[in-house]
Structures are given as C-alpha cells and as structure tokens.
CHARMM-style PDB file with segment names, atoms N, HN, CA, C and O in Angstrom:
ATOM      1  N   MET     1      -6.569  22.255 -34.876  1.00  0.00      PROA
ATOM      2  CA  MET     1      -6.551  20.824 -34.821  1.00  0.00      PROA
ATOM      3  C   MET     1      -7.956  20.319 -35.081  1.00  0.00      PROA
ATOM      4  O   MET     1      -8.945  20.998 -34.803  1.00  0.00      PROA
ATOM      5  N   SER     2      -8.020  19.123 -35.615  1.00  0.00      PROA
ATOM      6  HN  SER     2      -7.217  18.572 -35.841  1.00  0.00      PROA
ATOM      7  CA  SER     2      -9.313  18.527 -35.901  1.00  0.00      PROA
ATOM      8  C   SER     2      -9.329  17.088 -35.401  1.00  0.00      PROA
ATOM      9  O   SER     2      -8.339  16.364 -35.516  1.00  0.00      PROA
ATOM     10  N   ALA     3     -10.454  16.690 -34.851  1.00  0.00      PROA
ATOM     11  HN  ALA     3     -11.258  17.277 -34.758  1.00  0.00      PROA
ATOM     12  CA  ALA     3     -10.611  15.310 -34.383  1.00  0.00      PROA
ATOM     13  C   ALA     3     -11.963  14.782 -34.839  1.00  0.00      PROA
ATOM     14  O   ALA     3     -13.004  15.386 -34.577  1.00  0.00      PROA
ATOM     15  N   LEU     4     -11.929  13.668 -35.511  1.00  0.00      PROA
ATOM     16  HN  LEU     4     -11.084  13.178 -35.723  1.00  0.00      PROA
ATOM     17  CA  LEU     4     -13.166  13.026 -35.935  1.00  0.00      PROA
ATOM     18  C   LEU     4     -13.556  11.889 -34.994  1.00  0.00      PROA
ATOM     19  O   LEU     4     -14.703  11.444 -35.000  1.00  0.00      PROA
ATOM     20  N   LEU     5     -12.616  11.424 -34.198  1.00  0.00      PROA
ATOM     21  HN  LEU     5     -11.684  11.786 -34.193  1.00  0.00      PROA
ATOM     22  CA  LEU     5     -12.864  10.323 -33.267  1.00  0.00      PROA
ATOM     23  C   LEU     5     -12.759  10.809 -31.827  1.00  0.00      PROA
ATOM     24  O   LEU     5     -11.877  11.601 -31.497  1.00  0.00      PROA
ATOM     25  N   THR     6     -13.645  10.342 -30.985  1.00  0.00      PROA
ATOM     26  HN  THR     6     -14.362   9.698 -31.253  1.00  0.00      PROA
ATOM     27  CA  THR     6     -13.600  10.757 -29.574  1.00  0.00      PROA
ATOM     28  C   THR     6     -12.326  10.276 -28.895  1.00  0.00      PROA
ATOM     29  O   THR     6     -11.929  10.842 -27.876  1.00  0.00      PROA
ATOM     30  N   THR     7     -11.682   9.261 -29.423  1.00  0.00      PROA
ATOM     31  HN  THR     7     -12.005   8.801 -30.251  1.00  0.00      PROA
ATOM     32  CA  THR     7     -10.437   8.776 -28.813  1.00  0.00      PROA
ATOM     33  C   THR     7      -9.265   9.708 -29.086  1.00  0.00      PROA
ATOM     34  O   THR     7      -8.288   9.699 -28.338  1.00  0.00      PROA
ATOM     35  N   THR     8      -9.343  10.510 -30.139  1.00  0.00      PROA
ATOM     36  HN  THR     8     -10.137  10.518 -30.747  1.00  0.00      PROA
ATOM     37  CA  THR     8      -8.231  11.417 -30.447  1.00  0.00      PROA
ATOM     38  C   THR     8      -8.431  12.829 -29.908  1.00  0.00      PROA
ATOM     39  O   THR     8      -7.460  13.571 -29.757  1.00  0.00      PROA
ATOM     40  N   ALA     9      -9.659  13.210 -29.618  1.00  0.00      PROA
ATOM     41  HN  ALA     9     -10.448  12.608 -29.741  1.00  0.00      PROA
ATOM     42  CA  ALA     9      -9.931  14.569 -29.133  1.00  0.00      PROA
ATOM     43  C   ALA     9      -9.128  14.929 -27.877  1.00  0.00      PROA
ATOM     44  O   ALA     9      -8.625  16.051 -27.803  1.00  0.00      PROA
ATOM     45  N   PRO    10      -8.981  14.041 -26.886  1.00  0.00      PROA
ATOM     46  CA  PRO    10      -8.217  14.414 -25.691  1.00  0.00      PROA
ATOM     47  C   PRO    10      -6.758  14.772 -25.978  1.00  0.00      PROA
ATOM     48  O   PRO    10      -6.123  15.473 -25.190  1.00  0.00      PROA
ATOM     49  N   LEU    11      -6.231  14.297 -27.095  1.00  0.00      PROA
ATOM     50  HN  LEU    11      -6.746  13.728 -27.735  1.00  0.00      PROA
ATOM     51  CA  LEU    11      -4.849  14.637 -27.428  1.00  0.00      PROA
ATOM     52  C   LEU    11      -4.678  16.114 -27.755  1.00  0.00      PROA
ATOM     53  O   LEU    11      -3.566  16.639 -27.696  1.00  0.00      PROA
ATOM     54  N   MET    12      -5.763  16.782 -28.097  1.00  0.00      PROA
ATOM     55  HN  MET    12      -6.666  16.356 -28.145  1.00  0.00      PROA
ATOM     56  CA  MET    12      -5.693  18.222 -28.342  1.00  0.00      PROA
ATOM     57  C   MET    12      -5.226  18.954 -27.094  1.00  0.00      PROA
ATOM     58  O   MET    12      -4.407  19.869 -27.180  1.00  0.00      PROA
ATOM     59  N   LYS    13      -5.734  18.562 -25.946  1.00  0.00      PROA
ATOM     60  HN  LYS    13      -6.400  17.819 -25.875  1.00  0.00      PROA
ATOM     61  CA  LYS    13      -5.294  19.177 -24.680  1.00  0.00      PROA
ATOM     62  C   LYS    13      -3.822  18.895 -24.446  1.00  0.00      PROA
ATOM     63  O   LYS    13      -3.095  19.757 -23.952  1.00  0.00      PROA
ATOM     64  N   SER    14      -3.378  17.706 -24.794  1.00  0.00      PROA
ATOM     65  HN  SER    14      -3.968  17.006 -25.196  1.00  0.00      PROA
ATOM     66  CA  SER    14      -1.962  17.366 -24.631  1.00  0.00      PROA
ATOM     67  C   SER    14      -1.084  18.291 -25.463  1.00  0.00      PROA
ATOM     68  O   SER    14      -0.021  18.716 -25.010  1.00  0.00      PROA
ATOM     69  N   VAL    15      -1.519  18.600 -26.667  1.00  0.00      PROA
ATOM     70  HN  VAL    15      -2.383  18.254 -27.035  1.00  0.00      PROA
ATOM     71  CA  VAL    15      -0.757  19.515 -27.530  1.00  0.00      PROA
ATOM     72  C   VAL    15      -0.705  20.905 -26.894  1.00  0.00      PROA
ATOM     73  O   VAL    15       0.353  21.532 -26.851  1.00  0.00      PROA
ATOM     74  N   ILE    16      -1.841  21.382 -26.404  1.00  0.00      PROA
ATOM     75  HN  ILE    16      -2.701  20.873 -26.438  1.00  0.00      PROA
ATOM     76  CA  ILE    16      -1.880  22.698 -25.765  1.00  0.00      PROA
ATOM     77  C   ILE    16      -0.997  22.718 -24.525  1.00  0.00      PROA
ATOM     78  O   ILE    16      -0.258  23.677 -24.302  1.00  0.00      PROA
ATOM     79  N   ASP    17      -1.069  21.676 -23.727  1.00  0.00      PROA
ATOM     80  HN  ASP    17      -1.669  20.896 -23.908  1.00  0.00      PROA
ATOM     81  CA  ASP    17      -0.225  21.600 -22.525  1.00  0.00      PROA
ATOM     82  C   ASP    17       1.256  21.597 -22.887  1.00  0.00      PROA
ATOM     83  O   ASP    17       2.061  22.246 -22.219  1.00  0.00      PROA
ATOM     84  N   GLU    18       1.613  20.881 -23.929  1.00  0.00      PROA
ATOM     85  HN  GLU    18       0.960  20.354 -24.472  1.00  0.00      PROA
ATOM     86  CA  GLU    18       3.021  20.828 -24.353  1.00  0.00      PROA
ATOM     87  C   GLU    18       3.489  22.193 -24.857  1.00  0.00      PROA
ATOM     88  O   GLU    18       4.630  22.582 -24.608  1.00  0.00      PROA
ATOM     89  N   LEU    19       2.633  22.915 -25.552  1.00  0.00      PROA
ATOM     90  HN  LEU    19       1.706  22.599 -25.754  1.00  0.00      PROA
ATOM     91  CA  LEU    19       2.990  24.263 -25.984  1.00  0.00      PROA
ATOM     92  C   LEU    19       3.240  25.170 -24.787  1.00  0.00      PROA
ATOM     93  O   LEU    19       4.144  26.005 -24.813  1.00  0.00      PROA
ATOM     94  N   LYS    20       2.433  25.004 -23.729  1.00  0.00      PROA
ATOM     95  HN  LYS    20       1.699  24.325 -23.707  1.00  0.00      PROA
ATOM     96  CA  LYS    20       2.646  25.781 -22.504  1.00  0.00      PROA
ATOM     97  C   LYS    20       3.987  25.437 -21.879  1.00  0.00      PROA
ATOM     98  O   LYS    20       4.739  26.330 -21.489  1.00  0.00      PROA
ATOM     99  N   ILE    21       4.291  24.148 -21.781  1.00  0.00      PROA
ATOM    100  HN  ILE    21       3.679  23.423 -22.098  1.00  0.00      PROA
ATOM    101  CA  ILE    21       5.559  23.702 -21.187  1.00  0.00      PROA
ATOM    102  C   ILE    21       6.746  24.281 -21.950  1.00  0.00      PROA
ATOM    103  O   ILE    21       7.732  24.699 -21.344  1.00  0.00      PROA
ATOM    104  N   LYS    22       6.653  24.305 -23.264  1.00  0.00      PROA
ATOM    105  HN  LYS    22       5.851  23.965 -23.757  1.00  0.00      PROA
ATOM    106  CA  LYS    22       7.746  24.794 -24.105  1.00  0.00      PROA
ATOM    107  C   LYS    22       7.792  26.324 -24.178  1.00  0.00      PROA
ATOM    108  O   LYS    22       8.683  26.892 -24.810  1.00  0.00      PROA
ATOM    109  N   GLY    23       6.826  26.989 -23.527  1.00  0.00      PROA
ATOM    110  HN  GLY    23       6.102  26.528 -23.014  1.00  0.00      PROA
ATOM    111  CA  GLY    23       6.797  28.447 -23.544  1.00  0.00      PROA
ATOM    112  C   GLY    23       6.326  29.034 -24.862  1.00  0.00      PROA
ATOM    113  O   GLY    23       6.626  30.188 -25.168  1.00  0.00      PROA
ATOM    114  N   LEU    24       5.602  28.268 -25.635  1.00  0.00      PROA
ATOM    115  HN  LEU    24       5.358  27.330 -25.387  1.00  0.00      PROA
ATOM    116  CA  LEU    24       5.162  28.722 -26.956  1.00  0.00      PROA
ATOM    117  C   LEU    24       3.690  29.092 -27.020  1.00  0.00      PROA
ATOM    118  O   LEU    24       3.235  29.628 -28.031  1.00  0.00      PROA
ATOM    119  N   ARG    25       2.951  28.823 -25.984  1.00  0.00      PROA
ATOM    120  HN  ARG    25       3.320  28.388 -25.163  1.00  0.00      PROA
ATOM    121  CA  ARG    25       1.493  28.995 -26.036  1.00  0.00      PROA
ATOM    122  C   ARG    25       1.076  30.422 -26.362  1.00  0.00      PROA
ATOM    123  O   ARG    25       0.103  30.627 -27.087  1.00  0.00      PROA
ATOM    124  N   SER    26       1.789  31.404 -25.845  1.00  0.00      PROA
ATOM    125  HN  SER    26       2.580  31.238 -25.256  1.00  0.00      PROA
ATOM    126  CA  SER    26       1.381  32.791 -26.069  1.00  0.00      PROA
ATOM    127  C   SER    26       1.613  33.248 -27.505  1.00  0.00      PROA
ATOM    128  O   SER    26       1.037  34.253 -27.923  1.00  0.00      PROA
ATOM    129  N   SER    27       2.435  32.542 -28.268  1.00  0.00      PROA
ATOM    130  HN  SER    27       2.902  31.726 -27.928  1.00  0.00      PROA
ATOM    131  CA  SER    27       2.703  32.953 -29.644  1.00  0.00      PROA
ATOM    132  C   SER    27       1.954  32.109 -30.675  1.00  0.00      PROA
ATOM    133  O   SER    27       2.137  32.286 -31.880  1.00  0.00      PROA
ATOM    134  N   VAL    28       1.119  31.202 -30.202  1.00  0.00      PROA
ATOM    135  HN  VAL    28       0.970  31.059 -29.224  1.00  0.00      PROA
ATOM    136  CA  VAL    28       0.377  30.309 -31.100  1.00  0.00      PROA
ATOM    137  C   VAL    28      -1.110  30.431 -30.817  1.00  0.00      PROA
ATOM    138  O   VAL    28      -1.531  30.396 -29.661  1.00  0.00      PROA
ATOM    139  N   ARG    29      -1.901  30.575 -31.863  1.00  0.00      PROA
ATOM    140  HN  ARG    29      -1.558  30.604 -32.802  1.00  0.00      PROA
ATOM    141  CA  ARG    29      -3.360  30.570 -31.718  1.00  0.00      PROA
ATOM    142  C   ARG    29      -3.854  29.188 -32.106  1.00  0.00      PROA
ATOM    143  O   ARG    29      -3.428  28.625 -33.114  1.00  0.00      PROA
ATOM    144  N   ILE    30      -4.749  28.651 -31.304  1.00  0.00      PROA
ATOM    145  HN  ILE    30      -5.095  29.108 -30.485  1.00  0.00      PROA
ATOM    146  CA  ILE    30      -5.231  27.290 -31.522  1.00  0.00      PROA
ATOM    147  C   ILE    30      -6.732  27.291 -31.768  1.00  0.00      PROA
ATOM    148  O   ILE    30      -7.521  27.806 -30.976  1.00  0.00      PROA
ATOM    149  N   MET    31      -7.095  26.689 -32.906  1.00  0.00      PROA
ATOM    150  HN  MET    31      -6.454  26.270 -33.550  1.00  0.00      PROA
ATOM    151  CA  MET    31      -8.499  26.507 -33.220  1.00  0.00      PROA
ATOM    152  C   MET    31      -8.733  25.006 -33.335  1.00  0.00      PROA
ATOM    153  O   MET    31      -7.924  24.285 -33.919  1.00  0.00      PROA
ATOM    154  N   VAL    32      -9.839  24.548 -32.779  1.00  0.00      PROA
ATOM    155  HN  VAL    32     -10.496  25.134 -32.305  1.00  0.00      PROA
ATOM    156  CA  VAL    32     -10.170  23.135 -32.847  1.00  0.00      PROA
ATOM    157  C   VAL    32     -11.541  22.954 -33.473  1.00  0.00      PROA
ATOM    158  O   VAL    32     -12.362  23.871 -33.505  1.00  0.00      PROA
ATOM    159  N   GLY    33     -11.764  21.750 -33.967  1.00  0.00      PROA
ATOM    160  HN  GLY    33     -11.097  21.005 -33.941  1.00  0.00      PROA
ATOM    161  CA  GLY    33     -13.043  21.416 -34.553  1.00  0.00      PROA
ATOM    162  C   GLY    33     -13.062  19.944 -34.913  1.00  0.00      PROA
ATOM    163  O   GLY    33     -12.152  19.192 -34.565  1.00  0.00      PROA
ATOM    164  N   GLY    34     -14.096  19.551 -35.606  1.00  0.00      PROA
ATOM    165  HN  GLY    34     -14.835  20.162 -35.889  1.00  0.00      PROA
ATOM    166  CA  GLY    34     -14.234  18.160 -36.005  1.00  0.00      PROA
ATOM    167  C   GLY    34     -15.441  17.529 -35.356  1.00  0.00      PROA
ATOM    168  O   GLY    34     -16.028  18.083 -34.427  1.00  0.00      PROA
ATOM    169  N   GLY    35     -15.800  16.379 -35.849  1.00  0.00      PROA
ATOM    170  HN  GLY    35     -15.323  15.929 -36.604  1.00  0.00      PROA
ATOM    171  CA  GLY    35     -16.997  15.702 -35.381  1.00  0.00      PROA
ATOM    172  C   GLY    35     -16.990  15.326 -33.914  1.00  0.00      PROA
ATOM    173  O   GLY    35     -18.053  15.179 -33.311  1.00  0.00      PROA
ATOM    174  N   ALA    36     -15.814  15.167 -33.329  1.00  0.00      PROA
ATOM    175  HN  ALA    36     -14.951  15.287 -33.819  1.00  0.00      PROA
ATOM    176  CA  ALA    36     -15.722  14.747 -31.930  1.00  0.00      PROA
ATOM    177  C   ALA    36     -15.534  15.907 -30.969  1.00  0.00      PROA
ATOM    178  O   ALA    36     -15.291  15.693 -29.782  1.00  0.00      PROA
ATOM    179  N   VAL    37     -15.643  17.138 -31.467  1.00  0.00      PROA
ATOM    180  HN  VAL    37     -15.841  17.312 -32.432  1.00  0.00      PROA
ATOM    181  CA  VAL    37     -15.324  18.319 -30.660  1.00  0.00      PROA
ATOM    182  C   VAL    37     -16.542  19.235 -30.559  1.00  0.00      PROA
ATOM    183  O   VAL    37     -17.278  19.414 -31.530  1.00  0.00      PROA
ATOM    184  N   THR    38     -16.744  19.807 -29.385  1.00  0.00      PROA
ATOM    185  HN  THR    38     -16.146  19.662 -28.596  1.00  0.00      PROA
ATOM    186  CA  THR    38     -17.803  20.791 -29.167  1.00  0.00      PROA
ATOM    187  C   THR    38     -17.174  22.107 -28.719  1.00  0.00      PROA
ATOM    188  O   THR    38     -16.000  22.156 -28.354  1.00  0.00      PROA
ATOM    189  N   ARG    39     -17.961  23.156 -28.752  1.00  0.00      PROA
ATOM    190  HN  ARG    39     -18.916  23.116 -29.049  1.00  0.00      PROA
ATOM    191  CA  ARG    39     -17.489  24.461 -28.269  1.00  0.00      PROA
ATOM    192  C   ARG    39     -17.114  24.371 -26.785  1.00  0.00      PROA
ATOM    193  O   ARG    39     -16.125  24.963 -26.352  1.00  0.00      PROA
ATOM    194  N   GLU    40     -17.900  23.638 -26.022  1.00  0.00      PROA
ATOM    195  HN  GLU    40     -18.703  23.157 -26.374  1.00  0.00      PROA
ATOM    196  CA  GLU    40     -17.615  23.481 -24.591  1.00  0.00      PROA
ATOM    197  C   GLU    40     -16.263  22.790 -24.380  1.00  0.00      PROA
ATOM    198  O   GLU    40     -15.484  23.186 -23.514  1.00  0.00      PROA
ATOM    199  N   PHE    41     -15.998  21.762 -25.177  1.00  0.00      PROA
ATOM    200  HN  PHE    41     -16.631  21.441 -25.881  1.00  0.00      PROA
ATOM    201  CA  PHE    41     -14.717  21.069 -25.092  1.00  0.00      PROA
ATOM    202  C   PHE    41     -13.579  22.016 -25.451  1.00  0.00      PROA
ATOM    203  O   PHE    41     -12.549  22.035 -24.778  1.00  0.00      PROA
ATOM    204  N   ALA    42     -13.761  22.797 -26.504  1.00  0.00      PROA
ATOM    205  HN  ALA    42     -14.599  22.781 -27.051  1.00  0.00      PROA
ATOM    206  CA  ALA    42     -12.734  23.756 -26.921  1.00  0.00      PROA
ATOM    207  C   ALA    42     -12.420  24.732 -25.792  1.00  0.00      PROA
ATOM    208  O   ALA    42     -11.255  25.022 -25.523  1.00  0.00      PROA
ATOM    209  N   ASN    43     -13.454  25.234 -25.137  1.00  0.00      PROA
ATOM    210  HN  ASN    43     -14.401  24.999 -25.356  1.00  0.00      PROA
ATOM    211  CA  ASN    43     -13.241  26.145 -24.012  1.00  0.00      PROA
ATOM    212  C   ASN    43     -12.526  25.442 -22.866  1.00  0.00      PROA
ATOM    213  O   ASN    43     -11.622  26.007 -22.250  1.00  0.00      PROA
ATOM    214  N   LYS    44     -12.927  24.224 -22.586  1.00  0.00      PROA
ATOM    215  HN  LYS    44     -13.661  23.765 -23.086  1.00  0.00      PROA
ATOM    216  CA  LYS    44     -12.351  23.464 -21.467  1.00  0.00      PROA
ATOM    217  C   LYS    44     -10.852  23.215 -21.647  1.00  0.00      PROA
ATOM    218  O   LYS    44     -10.095  23.273 -20.677  1.00  0.00      PROA
ATOM    219  N   ILE    45     -10.422  22.940 -22.869  1.00  0.00      PROA
ATOM    220  HN  ILE    45     -11.036  22.893 -23.656  1.00  0.00      PROA
ATOM    221  CA  ILE    45      -9.005  22.643 -23.082  1.00  0.00      PROA
ATOM    222  C   ILE    45      -8.163  23.890 -23.333  1.00  0.00      PROA
ATOM    223  O   ILE    45      -6.939  23.802 -23.436  1.00  0.00      PROA
ATOM    224  N   GLY    46      -8.815  25.054 -23.430  1.00  0.00      PROA
ATOM    225  HN  GLY    46      -9.809  25.125 -23.346  1.00  0.00      PROA
ATOM    226  CA  GLY    46      -8.070  26.298 -23.587  1.00  0.00      PROA
ATOM    227  C   GLY    46      -7.779  26.696 -25.019  1.00  0.00      PROA
ATOM    228  O   GLY    46      -6.845  27.456 -25.273  1.00  0.00      PROA
ATOM    229  N   ALA    47      -8.564  26.193 -25.957  1.00  0.00      PROA
ATOM    230  HN  ALA    47      -9.323  25.576 -25.750  1.00  0.00      PROA
ATOM    231  CA  ALA    47      -8.384  26.599 -27.357  1.00  0.00      PROA
ATOM    232  C   ALA    47      -8.823  28.053 -27.512  1.00  0.00      PROA
ATOM    233  O   ALA    47      -9.662  28.546 -26.758  1.00  0.00      PROA
ATOM    234  N   ASP    48      -8.247  28.720 -28.490  1.00  0.00      PROA
ATOM    235  HN  ASP    48      -7.565  28.320 -29.102  1.00  0.00      PROA
ATOM    236  CA  ASP    48      -8.595  30.119 -28.750  1.00  0.00      PROA
ATOM    237  C   ASP    48      -9.865  30.252 -29.572  1.00  0.00      PROA
ATOM    238  O   ASP    48     -10.544  31.277 -29.513  1.00  0.00      PROA
ATOM    239  N   ALA    49     -10.186  29.221 -30.334  1.00  0.00      PROA
ATOM    240  HN  ALA    49      -9.635  28.389 -30.382  1.00  0.00      PROA
ATOM    241  CA  ALA    49     -11.363  29.288 -31.203  1.00  0.00      PROA
ATOM    242  C   ALA    49     -11.874  27.890 -31.495  1.00  0.00      PROA
ATOM    243  O   ALA    49     -11.182  26.890 -31.301  1.00  0.00      PROA
ATOM    244  N   TYR    50     -13.116  27.860 -31.969  1.00  0.00      PROA
ATOM    245  HN  TYR    50     -13.678  28.672 -32.127  1.00  0.00      PROA
ATOM    246  CA  TYR    50     -13.771  26.608 -32.330  1.00  0.00      PROA
ATOM    247  C   TYR    50     -14.543  26.836 -33.612  1.00  0.00      PROA
ATOM    248  O   TYR    50     -15.208  27.859 -33.776  1.00  0.00      PROA
ATOM    249  N   GLY    51     -14.453  25.886 -34.512  1.00  0.00      PROA
ATOM    250  HN  GLY    51     -13.912  25.056 -34.379  1.00  0.00      PROA
ATOM    251  CA  GLY    51     -15.231  25.955 -35.739  1.00  0.00      PROA
ATOM    252  C   GLY    51     -16.128  24.741 -35.858  1.00  0.00      PROA
ATOM    253  O   GLY    51     -15.647  23.608 -35.892  1.00  0.00      PROA
ATOM    254  N   VAL    52     -17.420  24.969 -35.920  1.00  0.00      PROA
ATOM    255  HN  VAL    52     -17.811  25.889 -35.891  1.00  0.00      PROA
ATOM    256  CA  VAL    52     -18.372  23.862 -36.024  1.00  0.00      PROA
ATOM    257  C   VAL    52     -18.292  23.215 -37.407  1.00  0.00      PROA
ATOM    258  O   VAL    52     -18.604  22.035 -37.563  1.00  0.00      PROA
ATOM    259  N   ASP    53     -17.875  23.987 -38.404  1.00  0.00      PROA
ATOM    260  HN  ASP    53     -17.621  24.946 -38.277  1.00  0.00      PROA
ATOM    261  CA  ASP    53     -17.696  23.468 -39.754  1.00  0.00      PROA
ATOM    262  C   ASP    53     -16.627  24.323 -40.444  1.00  0.00      PROA
ATOM    263  O   ASP    53     -16.113  25.279 -39.863  1.00  0.00      PROA
ATOM    264  N   ALA    54     -16.302  23.965 -41.689  1.00  0.00      PROA
ATOM    265  HN  ALA    54     -16.720  23.188 -42.161  1.00  0.00      PROA
ATOM    266  CA  ALA    54     -15.226  24.657 -42.391  1.00  0.00      PROA
ATOM    267  C   ALA    54     -15.522  26.138 -42.599  1.00  0.00      PROA
ATOM    268  O   ALA    54     -14.619  26.969 -42.491  1.00  0.00      PROA
ATOM    269  N   ILE    55     -16.748  26.471 -42.891  1.00  0.00      PROA
ATOM    270  HN  ILE    55     -17.481  25.797 -42.979  1.00  0.00      PROA
ATOM    271  CA  ILE    55     -17.104  27.878 -43.126  1.00  0.00      PROA
ATOM    272  C   ILE    55     -16.910  28.698 -41.856  1.00  0.00      PROA
ATOM    273  O   ILE    55     -16.332  29.784 -41.899  1.00  0.00      PROA
ATOM    274  N   GLU    56     -17.392  28.184 -40.725  1.00  0.00      PROA
ATOM    275  HN  GLU    56     -17.861  27.302 -40.689  1.00  0.00      PROA
ATOM    276  CA  GLU    56     -17.197  28.899 -39.458  1.00  0.00      PROA
ATOM    277  C   GLU    56     -15.725  28.950 -39.078  1.00  0.00      PROA
ATOM    278  O   GLU    56     -15.270  29.936 -38.498  1.00  0.00      PROA
ATOM    279  N   ALA    57     -14.985  27.911 -39.395  1.00  0.00      PROA
ATOM    280  HN  ALA    57     -15.355  27.110 -39.866  1.00  0.00      PROA
ATOM    281  CA  ALA    57     -13.551  27.893 -39.082  1.00  0.00      PROA
ATOM    282  C   ALA    57     -12.816  29.006 -39.816  1.00  0.00      PROA
ATOM    283  O   ALA    57     -11.919  29.634 -39.254  1.00  0.00      PROA
ATOM    284  N   VAL    58     -13.187  29.252 -41.059  1.00  0.00      PROA
ATOM    285  HN  VAL    58     -13.915  28.742 -41.516  1.00  0.00      PROA
ATOM    286  CA  VAL    58     -12.567  30.339 -41.819  1.00  0.00      PROA
ATOM    287  C   VAL    58     -12.861  31.678 -41.156  1.00  0.00      PROA
ATOM    288  O   VAL    58     -11.967  32.514 -41.020  1.00  0.00      PROA
ATOM    289  N   GLU    59     -14.098  31.885 -40.747  1.00  0.00      PROA
ATOM    290  HN  GLU    59     -14.824  31.206 -40.858  1.00  0.00      PROA
ATOM    291  CA  GLU    59     -14.451  33.148 -40.084  1.00  0.00      PROA
ATOM    292  C   GLU    59     -13.712  33.291 -38.752  1.00  0.00      PROA
ATOM    293  O   GLU    59     -13.269  34.384 -38.401  1.00  0.00      PROA
ATOM    294  N   GLU    60     -13.581  32.206 -38.022  1.00  0.00      PROA
ATOM    295  HN  GLU    60     -13.941  31.317 -38.306  1.00  0.00      PROA
ATOM    296  CA  GLU    60     -12.845  32.246 -36.750  1.00  0.00      PROA
ATOM    297  C   GLU    60     -11.374  32.526 -36.999  1.00  0.00      PROA
ATOM    298  O   GLU    60     -10.754  33.275 -36.244  1.00  0.00      PROA
ATOM    299  N   ALA    61     -10.806  31.943 -38.040  1.00  0.00      PROA
ATOM    300  HN  ALA    61     -11.309  31.335 -38.654  1.00  0.00      PROA
ATOM    301  CA  ALA    61      -9.399  32.195 -38.370  1.00  0.00      PROA
ATOM    302  C   ALA    61      -9.188  33.664 -38.705  1.00  0.00      PROA
ATOM    303  O   ALA    61      -8.198  34.262 -38.284  1.00  0.00      PROA
ATOM    304  N   LYS    62     -10.103  34.243 -39.453  1.00  0.00      PROA
ATOM    305  HN  LYS    62     -10.907  33.757 -39.795  1.00  0.00      PROA
ATOM    306  CA  LYS    62     -10.010  35.678 -39.764  1.00  0.00      PROA
ATOM    307  C   LYS    62     -10.076  36.505 -38.491  1.00  0.00      PROA
ATOM    308  O   LYS    62      -9.327  37.470 -38.335  1.00  0.00      PROA
ATOM    309  N   ARG    63     -10.970  36.132 -37.577  1.00  0.00      PROA
ATOM    310  HN  ARG    63     -11.578  35.348 -37.703  1.00  0.00      PROA
ATOM    311  CA  ARG    63     -11.093  36.851 -36.302  1.00  0.00      PROA
ATOM    312  C   ARG    63      -9.784  36.754 -35.510  1.00  0.00      PROA
ATOM    313  O   ARG    63      -9.319  37.746 -34.949  1.00  0.00      PROA
ATOM    314  N   LEU    64      -9.199  35.565 -35.469  1.00  0.00      PROA
ATOM    315  HN  LEU    64      -9.576  34.759 -35.925  1.00  0.00      PROA
ATOM    316  CA  LEU    64      -7.948  35.391 -34.740  1.00  0.00      PROA
ATOM    317  C   LEU    64      -6.828  36.228 -35.351  1.00  0.00      PROA
ATOM    318  O   LEU    64      -6.013  36.798 -34.624  1.00  0.00      PROA
ATOM    319  N   LEU    65      -6.782  36.305 -36.666  1.00  0.00      PROA
ATOM    320  HN  LEU    65      -7.443  35.842 -37.256  1.00  0.00      PROA
ATOM    321  CA  LEU    65      -5.759  37.111 -37.315  1.00  0.00      PROA
ATOM    322  C   LEU    65      -5.935  38.584 -37.016  1.00  0.00      PROA
ATOM    323  O   LEU    65      -4.953  39.298 -36.814  1.00  0.00      PROA
ATOM    324  N   ARG    66      -7.168  39.045 -36.986  1.00  0.00      PROA
ATOM    325  HN  ARG    66      -7.965  38.464 -37.150  1.00  0.00      PROA
ATOM    326  CA  ARG    66      -7.418  40.462 -36.638  1.00  0.00      PROA
ATOM    327  C   ARG    66      -6.953  40.762 -35.230  1.00  0.00      PROA
ATOM    328  O   ARG    66      -6.411  41.839 -34.983  1.00  0.00      PROA
ATOM    329  N   LYS    67      -7.149  39.838 -34.294  1.00  0.00      PROA
ATOM    330  HN  LYS    67      -7.589  38.962 -34.494  1.00  0.00      PROA
ATOM    331  CA  LYS    67      -6.753  40.053 -32.907  1.00  0.00      PROA
ATOM    332  C   LYS    67      -5.242  40.011 -32.728  1.00  0.00      PROA
ATOM    333  O   LYS    67      -4.721  40.581 -31.770  1.00  0.00      PROA
ATOM    334  N   SER    68      -4.530  39.345 -33.633  1.00  0.00      PROA
ATOM    335  HN  SER    68      -4.953  38.882 -34.412  1.00  0.00      PROA
ATOM    336  CA  SER    68      -3.096  39.150 -33.479  1.00  0.00      PROA
ATOM    337  C   SER    68      -2.288  40.390 -33.824  1.00  0.00      PROA
ATOM    338  O   SER    68      -1.143  40.521 -33.390  1.00  0.00      PROA
ATOM    339  N   TYR    69      -2.869  41.308 -34.601  1.00  0.00      PROA
ATOM    340  HN  TYR    69      -3.799  41.202 -34.953  1.00  0.00      PROA
ATOM    341  CA  TYR    69      -2.109  42.475 -35.045  1.00  0.00      PROA
ATOM    342  C   TYR    69      -2.513  43.719 -34.346  1.00  0.00      PROA
ATOM    343  OT1 TYR    69      -1.961  44.785 -34.614  1.00  0.00      PROA
TER     344      TYR     69
END
C-alpha cells in the first residue's frame, strides 16, 4: 500500500486489521511506503516490509518472495 497524504496513512492499519478479522493476514504479505509513511509507522501497524522509494520496494518485494517459499 502507498500513502502520499497523512490523512490516508492510518487507513493502512485498517486494511491490516480487516485482513486479520477475515483470517487472511497469514497468507498475505504487506509492504507499505509513500511520502506519508516511515519505517517506524510500518512497524507500528504490523506491515511486513517498508520501501522508502520504488527501488527499495522492489528489493523488499524480492526479499518477501524469498521468505514465502
């Protein structure tokens, strides 16, 4: 997920919480980023990864895929 506005960033936690409620959280990897997001925020909301920019996001996605198999 990506958030460019600080008003939308809190909705990322809502998505993660809803995935937990639906029993889907363990089968989904979540990476967050965007101008309104920090690594600390990503950790706080329970995201699996954080990308400070597109290049780092690609590397994080590769890391997540390696861990999934």
